N, C-alpha and C positions, 0 to 999 in steps of 0.2 A: 611464342615459344612453339617449337617444333614438336610434333608428336611422331615419335620415333616409330612406334608399333606401326603407324599408318604408312611413314615412309619406308619401313621395309617390306611391308606388304606390296607397296606399289612398285618396288624394284622386283620383288621375285615373282609375283603372279604371274606378270607376262611370259616367264622364262619356263614356266612348268606345263605339263599336260594334264596333271591332276591337281588343281588349285583347290578341291575341297579336302585334300590331305595336308595341306600346308598350315602348320600351327606354329604361331609365335609367342613365346613365353618371355615375360620379364623376370629375370632371376634377381638382380640387384640393382639399387638406384645410387647408392653412394658408397664409396668414393667414385666408383667406376659404374655407369650405367652397363648391365649385362642383359643380353638378350639370347635366347637360345631360340632357332628356327628349326623345325622337322619337316622334311619333306619325303614323299613317297620315293622309294628307293629307286623306282625308274628314272626320277626327275634328278636324282642327285647330281648325277654327271652334267646336266645342264646349268644347274646352279653353280657349281663348283667352276665349271669351264676347264678346257684345256690347260694344264699346267697351274690351275687355280686362278687364273686371271679374271674371271668374271666373279668369283668370290672377292677378290683383292679390290676390284672396281667398286663393288657394293661396300665395301668396309671404307674404302677411301670417301664415297660420298657420305657416309655416316659419321665418319671422324670429322670431316669438314663442318657439317651441321652441328656436331657436338662441341667443336671448338668455338664456334660462333656464340653458343651460349656458355663458353667458359667450363665445360665438363668434357669427360672422356667417355668413350663406349667401347664396348668389345661385343663382338658377334660369333656365335658358334653356329655352324650348319651341320645337322646331322640327318641321316635318313632314317626312315621308319622301317621296321621289319614288314615283310609282306606276310 
């Protein structure tokens, strides 16, 4: 079984300059696993990427892992106020 919180952490922490500000919260488990990630406002652009490409790549990896387990997943990425 995949630990999605650890997977999200392993994908996001290398991208940020302020790893201590990263918060990952599980919102729901059924019927769709839902996670909310908060990052420092200065790191938000790094995590989203130009045109949202990095965020979409992260979601694609999570979707593939969830599909393998017969589940669905949703990820929200937000910035923390300074």
